KEKE-3310 file (N, C-alpha, C; in steps of 0.2 Angstrom, whole numbers, plus 5000, padded with zeros to 4 digits):
npx = (4921:4923:4915:4919:4931:4926:4920:4931:4939:4929:4930:4945:4944:4934:4940:4955:4955:4948:4935:4917:4908:4893:4892:4896:4894:4899:4899:4896:4889:4886:4891:4879:4869:4859:4859:4869:4858:4851:4856:4859:4866:4886:4896:4907:4911:4915:4918:4918:4926:4934:4941:4954:4966:4981:4995:5008:5013:5008:5011:5019:5023:5024:5017:5020:5014:5014:5003:4991:4990:5003:5006:5010:5003:5001:4999:4996:5002:4992:4981:4982:4973:4970:4960:4950:4946:4937:4937:4927:4921:4906:4895:4886:4889:4903:4915:4928:4926:4924:4936:4943:4939:4943:4958:4962:4957:4965:4977:4975:4975:4985:4996:4995:4999:5006:4987:4981:4981:4970:4960:4955:4943:4932:4936:4947:4956:4965:4971:4983:4994:5002:4990:4991:4988:4986:4986:4981:4989:4995:4986:4980:4966:4962:4963:4952:4944:4936:4927:4920:4914:4904:4895:4890:4882:4885:4894:4912:4924:4936:4945:4951:4961:4960:4968:4969:4977:4970:4972:4967:4964:4967:4958:4963:4972:4985:4989:5001:5013:5024:5042:5055:5066:5079:5085:5100:5109:5125:5136:5143:5136:5137:5139:5135:5130:5124:5131:5138:5125:5119:5110:5100:5091:5079:5070:5061:5064:5054:5048:5045:5033:5014:5008:5020:5027:5039:5056:5068:5086:5091:5104:5109:5116:5125:5132:5138:5146:5151:5146:5137:5121:5110:5094:5083:5071:5061:5061:5068:5079:5094:5102:5114:5122:5123:5124:5116:5109:5112:5109:5114:5108:5109:5102:5103:5097:5092:5099:5094:5097:5095:5095:5093:5089:5090:5083:5091:5087:5069:5063:5049:5043:5039:5040:5040:5046:5059:5057:5062:5062:5066)
npy = (4979:4968:4963:4972:4965:4953:4959:4961:4949:4944:4952:4950:4938:4936:4945:4942:4929:4928:4923:4924:4937:4935:4919:4913:4911:4919:4915:4918:4911:4900:4882:4874:4858:4860:4873:4868:4862:4870:4877:4883:4887:4886:4889:4897:4896:4905:4905:4911:4905:4908:4918:4928:4933:4938:4931:4934:4945:4955:4971:4982:4995:5012:5023:5042:5056:5072:5084:5096:5107:5109:5098:5082:5068:5052:5035:5017:5003:4995:4982:4964:4954:4936:4932:4919:4910:4896:4889:4883:4874:4872:4864:4859:4848:4838:4831:4833:4847:4854:4854:4860:4873:4876:4875:4885:4897:4895:4898:4912:4916:4912:4917:4932:4941:4954:4959:4967:4984:4989:4979:4981:4985:4999:5003:4994:4999:5009:5002:5000:4992:4983:4971:4955:4939:4921:4906:4889:4886:4878:4877:4883:4882:4874:4861:4854:4851:4841:4839:4851:4851:4840:4848:4857:4848:4841:4833:4830:4839:4846:4859:4876:4883:4898:4913:4929:4943:4956:4974:4982:4997:5004:5013:5022:5034:5047:5064:5075:5090:5092:5086:5096:5101:5094:5091:5090:5086:5084:5077:5071:5057:5057:5070:5086:5097:5101:5097:5107:5110:5103:5103:5098:5102:5103:5103:5106:5109:5120:5125:5141:5153:5150:5133:5129:5115:5100:5100:5090:5085:5098:5108:5113:5123:5126:5142:5145:5135:5130:5119:5107:5100:5089:5088:5076:5063:5070:5081:5085:5092:5091:5096:5090:5092:5106:5120:5132:5147:5160:5158:5157:5152:5145:5141:5132:5127:5121:5131:5141:5153:5156:5165:5164:5166:5162:5157:5147:5137:5138:5152:5155:5143:5137:5124:5123:5135:5131:5127:5130:5141:5140)
npz = (5000:4999:4988:4978:4974:4972:4958:4953:4951:4942:4929:4927:4923:4913:4904:4902:4899:4888:4886:4878:4884:4883:4883:4893:4911:4927:4944:4960:4969:4983:4978:4979:4978:4974:4969:4956:4950:4944:4935:4917:4908:4903:4918:4928:4944:4958:4974:4989:5002:5013:5026:5032:5043:5038:5046:5043:5035:5045:5052:5063:5059:5058:5048:5043:5037:5030:5035:5030:5039:5043:5053:5059:5053:5059:5057:5059:5050:5037:5040:5034:5024:5020:5007:5001:4988:4981:4964:4952:4937:4927:4916:4904:4895:4890:4902:4897:4892:4902:4909:4901:4901:4914:4915:4905:4915:4926:4919:4918:4931:4937:4930:4933:4944:4953:4953:4936:4935:4927:4928:4942:4953:4959:4976:4976:4964:4972:4983:4996:4994:4981:4972:4977:4971:4971:4963:4965:4974:4990:5006:5021:5024:5013:5017:5021:5013:5006:5016:5015:5003:5006:5016:5007:5001:4987:4975:4975:4965:4951:4957:4957:4970:4976:4980:4987:4992:5002:5008:5025:5029:5043:5056:5067:5070:5073:5078:5076:5081:5067:5066:5066:5072:5081:5097:5106:5122:5126:5138:5151:5162:5175:5179:5185:5180:5163:5147:5133:5120:5105:5090:5078:5061:5048:5034:5019:5003:4991:4976:4971:4976:4979:4983:4979:4970:4978:4978:4970:4975:4975:4979:4994:5005:5020:5025:5035:5039:5028:5022:5011:5008:4999:4992:4995:4987:4989:4991:5004:5016:5029:5043:5052:5071:5074:5083:5094:5086:5073:5057:5040:5024:5007:4992:4979:4961:4947:4940:4947:4961:4979:4996:5012:5031:5046:5063:5076:5087:5079:5085:5086:5086:5075:5064:5050:5046:5042:5030:5013:4999:4980)
capx = (4927:4922:4910:4922:4934:4920:4920:4937:4939:4926:4932:4950:4943:4933:4946:4962:4951:4945:4927:4912:4902:4886:4893:4897:4891:4903:4895:4899:4886:4889:4889:4876:4867:4851:4862:4870:4853:4846:4863:4856:4873:4890:4896:4913:4909:4922:4915:4923:4925:4938:4943:4957:4971:4990:5000:5015:5013:5006:5016:5018:5026:5020:5018:5020:5011:5013:4996:4989:4991:5009:5006:5011:4998:5003:4995:4998:5002:4985:4981:4982:4969:4968:4952:4952:4939:4935:4935:4926:4918:4900:4893:4880:4893:4907:4920:4934:4924:4925:4943:4947:4939:4945:4964:4962:4955:4969:4982:4974:4975:4992:5000:4993:4999:4999:4984:4983:4978:4964:4953:4954:4935:4931:4942:4954:4960:4969:4975:4991:5001:4999:4985:4994:4985:4990:4982:4984:4994:4994:4983:4976:4960:4961:4964:4946:4940:4930:4921:4917:4910:4899:4893:4886:4878:4887:4899:4918:4925:4941:4945:4956:4960:4964:4970:4970:4978:4969:4975:4961:4967:4966:4955:4967:4977:4987:4991:5006:5017:5030:5048:5061:5071:5081:5089:5103:5113:5131:5137:5143:5130:5139:5140:5130:5127:5122:5138:5134:5120:5119:5103:5098:5087:5078:5066:5059:5065:5050:5048:5042:5025:5010:5009:5026:5031:5045:5063:5073:5091:5093:5111:5107:5123:5126:5135:5143:5150:5153:5144:5132:5120:5106:5088:5080:5066:5055:5063:5070:5086:5094:5108:5116:5127:5123:5125:5110:5113:5108:5114:5113:5108:5111:5099:5106:5094:5091:5101:5090:5099:5091:5097:5088:5091:5085:5086:5090:5080:5066:5060:5040:5043:5035:5043:5040:5052:5065:5057:5065:5059:5069)
capy = (4979:4960:4963:4974:4959:4948:4960:4961:4942:4943:4956:4947:4930:4936:4950:4938:4921:4928:4921:4928:4939:4931:4914:4909:4913:4918:4915:4918:4909:4892:4878:4867:4853:4864:4878:4867:4858:4875:4881:4883:4887:4886:4893:4898:4898:4908:4905:4913:4901:4908:4926:4927:4938:4936:4935:4934:4952:4960:4975:4987:5001:5018:5029:5049:5060:5080:5088:5105:5111:5107:5094:5076:5063:5046:5030:5011:5000:4993:4975:4962:4949:4933:4930:4912:4906:4889:4891:4876:4875:4868:4865:4851:4846:4834:4832:4837:4855:4858:4854:4863:4880:4876:4876:4892:4899:4893:4901:4918:4918:4911:4922:4939:4942:4957:4960:4972:4989:4989:4977:4982:4988:5003:5004:4990:5003:5013:4999:5004:4988:4979:4965:4950:4931:4913:4901:4883:4884:4874:4884:4879:4881:4868:4855:4851:4852:4836:4842:4857:4847:4837:4852:4859:4841:4841:4828:4831:4839:4848:4864:4879:4886:4905:4917:4936:4948:4962:4978:4986:5004:5006:5021:5025:5040:5052:5071:5079:5095:5089:5088:5098:5104:5089:5094:5085:5089:5080:5078:5064:5055:5060:5077:5089:5101:5099:5101:5109:5109:5101:5104:5096:5106:5100:5107:5105:5115:5119:5129:5148:5153:5146:5127:5126:5107:5100:5100:5085:5088:5106:5108:5117:5126:5130:5146:5146:5129:5128:5112:5107:5092:5088:5086:5069:5064:5074:5090:5086:5091:5090:5099:5089:5093:5113:5125:5138:5153:5162:5155:5159:5145:5146:5136:5131:5121:5123:5137:5148:5153:5160:5165:5163:5168:5160:5156:5138:5134:5143:5155:5155:5135:5134:5120:5126:5141:5128:5127:5133:5143:5142)
capz = (4997:4995:4982:4972:4973:4966:4952:4950:4948:4936:4925:4926:4918:4907:4899:4900:4898:4881:4885:4877:4890:4883:4882:4899:4918:4932:4948:4966:4974:4985:4972:4982:4974:4972:4964:4952:4947:4941:4928:4911:4904:4907:4923:4931:4950:4961:4979:4994:5008:5019:5025:5038:5045:5035:5049:5043:5034:5052:5052:5068:5056:5058:5042:5043:5034:5032:5033:5025:5043:5045:5057:5055:5053:5059:5056:5060:5044:5037:5042:5028:5026:5014:5005:4999:4984:4976:4958:4948:4931:4927:4910:4902:4891:4892:4906:4894:4891:4909:4911:4896:4903:4921:4913:4903:4920:4928:4915:4919:4937:4939:4927:4933:4952:4956:4948:4933:4937:4922:4930:4948:4954:4965:4980:4975:4963:4979:4989:4997:4993:4976:4976:4974:4970:4973:4962:4965:4979:4997:5009:5028:5022:5008:5018:5024:5006:5005:5021:5012:4998:5010:5019:5001:4998:4981:4974:4975:4958:4952:4959:4960:4975:4973:4986:4987:4999:5004:5014:5028:5032:5052:5056:5072:5067:5078:5074:5080:5076:5065:5071:5062:5076:5086:5102:5109:5126:5128:5144:5156:5165:5182:5179:5189:5174:5157:5143:5126:5117:5099:5087:5071:5059:5043:5032:5013:4997:4987:4971:4973:4975:4982:4982:4974:4973:4981:4973:4973:4970:4976:4984:5001:5009:5026:5025:5042:5040:5022:5021:5007:5006:4992:4996:4993:4981:4992:4993:5010:5018:5035:5046:5061:5075:5074:5089:5092:5083:5068:5050:5033:5021:5001:4989:4971:4958:4939:4937:4951:4968:4983:5002:5018:5034:5052:5070:5076:5085:5077:5091:5086:5086:5069:5062:5043:5046:5040:5022:5010:4992:4976)
cpx = (4926:4920:4914:4927:4930:4922:4927:4940:4936:4928:4940:4949:4941:4936:4951:4960:4949:4939:4923:4907:4896:4887:4893:4896:4896:4900:4898:4894:4888:4886:4886:4873:4863:4854:4864:4865:4850:4851:4859:4861:4879:4893:4904:4911:4916:4918:4921:4920:4928:4941:4947:4965:4977:4992:5007:5016:5010:5011:5016:5021:5020:5020:5017:5020:5012:5006:4996:4991:4998:5010:5007:5006:5002:4998:4998:4996:4994:4987:4980:4978:4970:4961:4953:4945:4942:4934:4934:4922:4912:4898:4889:4884:4897:4911:4926:4932:4926:4932:4946:4946:4943:4955:4965:4961:4960:4977:4981:4974:4982:4998:5000:4993:5005:4994:4983:4978:4970:4959:4953:4946:4936:4937:4947:4957:4965:4971:4982:4995:4997:4997:4988:4988:4989:4985:4986:4989:4993:4992:4979:4970:4957:4960:4958:4942:4934:4925:4918:4912:4903:4894:4889:4882:4879:4893:4906:4920:4931:4940:4952:4956:4966:4962:4972:4971:4977:4973:4968:4965:4964:4963:4959:4973:4980:4991:4995:5010:5022:5035:5054:5067:5073:5086:5093:5107:5118:5134:5139:5136:5131:5140:5134:5126:5127:5128:5133:5130:5120:5111:5106:5094:5086:5072:5063:5061:5060:5051:5044:5035:5022:5007:5013:5029:5038:5050:5066:5081:5095:5100:5109:5114:5121:5131:5141:5148:5154:5151:5136:5129:5114:5099:5086:5074:5058:5056:5065:5078:5087:5101:5111:5120:5129:5121:5118:5113:5108:5112:5108:5113:5107:5106:5101:5101:5091:5093:5099:5095:5096:5096:5093:5092:5087:5086:5086:5093:5076:5062:5052:5040:5039:5040:5045:5045:5057:5064:5059:5062:5064:5068)
cpy = (4970:4959:4966:4970:4955:4950:4961:4956:4942:4945:4953:4943:4931:4941:4946:4930:4921:4925:4927:4930:4935:4923:4909:4913:4915:4919:4915:4915:4902:4887:4872:4864:4858:4869:4874:4864:4864:4878:4879:4884:4887:4890:4892:4898:4899:4908:4906:4909:4902:4916:4924:4931:4936:4938:4936:4941:4957:4964:4979:4994:5008:5022:5036:5052:5068:5083:5094:5109:5111:5104:5087:5071:5055:5040:5023:5008:4997:4986:4971:4956:4944:4931:4923:4909:4899:4889:4883:4878:4869:4869:4859:4848:4838:4835:4836:4845:4857:4858:4859:4872:4881:4877:4882:4898:4900:4897:4908:4919:4918:4916:4930:4941:4948:4960:4965:4977:4991:4986:4977:4987:4992:5004:5000:4993:5008:5010:5001:5000:4984:4972:4959:4942:4926:4910:4895:4880:4880:4880:4879:4877:4874:4862:4850:4852:4846:4837:4847:4856:4843:4841:4855:4854:4840:4838:4834:4832:4844:4857:4869:4882:4893:4909:4923:4939:4955:4967:4982:4992:5004:5013:5024:5028:5044:5059:5074:5084:5090:5091:5090:5101:5097:5092:5088:5088:5083:5081:5071:5063:5057:5067:5080:5094:5098:5101:5105:5107:5108:5101:5101:5100:5103:5104:5104:5112:5114:5125:5136:5149:5148:5139:5124:5119:5107:5100:5096:5087:5093:5105:5114:5118:5130:5135:5147:5142:5128:5122:5112:5100:5094:5086:5079:5069:5068:5080:5090:5087:5092:5094:5095:5092:5101:5115:5130:5144:5156:5160:5156:5153:5148:5139:5136:5126:5124:5130:5143:5147:5158:5160:5166:5162:5166:5158:5148:5139:5139:5146:5155:5146:5132:5130:5122:5133:5138:5127:5133:5137:5144:5142)
cpz = (4994:4989:4977:4970:4968:4959:4949:4947:4942:4931:4922:4921:4912:4901:4897:4898:4890:4882:4883:4882:4889:4884:4888:4905:4922:4938:4954:4972:4977:4980:4976:4977:4970:4966:4957:4947:4944:4935:4923:4906:4906:4912:4925:4938:4955:4969:4985:4998:5014:5019:5032:5036:5041:5042:5050:5037:5040:5052:5059:5066:5057:5052:5046:5036:5035:5031:5030:5032:5045:5051:5054:5057:5053:5060:5056:5052:5044:5039:5036:5028:5018:5012:4999:4994:4981:4970:4956:4941:4930:4921:4911:4898:4894:4897:4903:4894:4897:4911:4907:4899:4911:4919:4910:4910:4925:4927:4917:4927:4940:4936:4930:4942:4952:4952:4944:4935:4932:4925:4938:4948:4960:4969:4981:4970:4966:4985:4991:4995:4985:4976:4973:4975:4969:4970:4963:4970:4987:5001:5015:5026:5018:5011:5020:5017:5007:5009:5019:5007:5002:5013:5014:4997:4990:4980:4972:4966:4958:4953:4959:4966:4974:4978:4985:4992:4999:5008:5017:5031:5040:5054:5062:5069:5074:5074:5079:5078:5074:5069:5066:5066:5080:5090:5107:5115:5127:5133:5148:5161:5173:5184:5182:5183:5168:5153:5138:5122:5110:5096:5080:5069:5052:5040:5023:5009:4992:4980:4973:4972:4978:4980:4978:4976:4975:4977:4975:4968:4970:4980:4988:5005:5015:5028:5029:5043:5032:5021:5016:5007:5001:4994:4992:4988:4983:4995:5000:5012:5024:5037:5051:5064:5073:5080:5089:5090:5076:5061:5046:5028:5012:4998:4982:4968:4952:4938:4942:4959:4973:4990:5007:5024:5041:5058:5071:5083:5084:5085:5091:5085:5081:5064:5054:5042:5043:5032:5020:5002:4987:4970)
residu = (UNK:UNK:UNK:UNK:UNK:UNK:UNK:UNK:UNK:UNK:UNK:UNK:UNK:UNK:UNK:UNK:UNK:UNK:UNK:UNK:UNK:UNK:UNK:UNK:UNK:UNK:UNK:UNK:UNK:UNK:UNK:UNK:UNK:UNK:UNK:UNK:UNK:UNK:UNK:UNK:UNK:UNK:UNK:UNK:UNK:UNK:UNK:UNK:UNK:UNK:UNK:UNK:UNK:UNK:UNK:UNK:UNK:UNK:UNK:UNK:UNK:UNK:UNK:UNK:UNK:UNK:UNK:UNK:UNK:UNK:UNK:UNK:UNK:UNK:UNK:UNK:UNK:UNK:UNK:UNK:UNK:UNK:UNK:UNK:UNK:UNK:UNK:UNK:UNK:UNK:UNK:UNK:UNK:UNK:UNK:UNK:UNK:UNK:UNK:UNK:UNK:UNK:UNK:UNK:UNK:UNK:UNK:UNK:UNK:UNK:UNK:UNK:UNK:UNK:UNK:UNK:UNK:UNK:UNK:UNK:UNK:UNK:UNK:UNK:UNK:UNK:UNK:UNK:UNK:UNK:UNK:UNK:UNK:UNK:UNK:UNK:UNK:UNK:UNK:UNK:UNK:UNK:UNK:UNK:UNK:UNK:UNK:UNK:UNK:UNK:UNK:UNK:UNK:UNK:UNK:UNK:UNK:UNK:UNK:UNK:UNK:UNK:UNK:UNK:UNK:UNK:UNK:UNK:UNK:UNK:UNK:UNK:UNK:UNK:UNK:UNK:UNK:UNK:UNK:UNK:UNK:UNK:UNK:UNK:UNK:UNK:UNK:UNK:UNK:UNK:UNK:UNK:UNK:UNK:UNK:UNK:UNK:UNK:UNK:UNK:UNK:UNK:UNK:UNK:UNK:UNK:UNK:UNK:UNK:UNK:UNK:UNK:UNK:UNK:UNK:UNK:UNK:UNK:UNK:UNK:UNK:UNK:UNK:UNK:UNK:UNK:UNK:UNK:UNK:UNK:UNK:UNK:UNK:UNK:UNK:UNK:UNK:UNK:UNK:UNK:UNK:UNK:UNK:UNK:UNK:UNK:UNK:UNK:UNK:UNK:UNK:UNK:UNK:UNK:UNK:UNK:UNK:UNK:UNK:UNK:UNK:UNK:UNK:UNK:UNK:UNK:UNK:UNK:UNK:UNK:UNK:UNK:UNK:UNK:UNK:UNK:UNK:UNK)
# end
């Protein structure tokens, strides 16, 4: 992932900075004194000097997806990491030339957050969140910048601190049956017997035929109660406070109409029993 971020930064600078690809070099090596002495043409150095978790973005949220087998796949939210680059410009000419190039690079990085999709390389194109970059902003690692140059045995020079936040998916997932019916028993705490049973059932309305897409905005009517709800953007509907029994449901969408009959709760415990075709 880090190598793909390097290539993304390279593409970002070359594309939006209007630098000739044969006229300037972009390096990710440590800018030591020995490295600088071996340069033969103008170079933009992007040195990755720090990587740490972004604790402000840490999340315990659990995402739920519906698998092909009808089960729910639960996964913890990805961890977020800040990768910090020290960006400098090296030429054999005047300091003014280096400053001019550095300013162009700053303009590219400061104006493009999140990163444009067209420059994202490899796995970065499928990150779960937009990739945000922060240029020339205060950061804890940058406080020891003079010491960093001393370790690299090189002279202190103007630099852009560039920080990019990436997500790392967690491998831990949980697979459980999808919940389509919720059972609620109503009664006083001090009662010996439990009172009436109330259920909630839900499903998805999709186009008829194998692999039919989910239909949003479909009108779903529970005929026994004369109650109508509309499916959301993912085709989902639900009816709360339903007592056990046999029900008839009518679906209307795009001029089509269909009726369905099922038991609540589903006798075979198959949650997809409440999915409807239209």
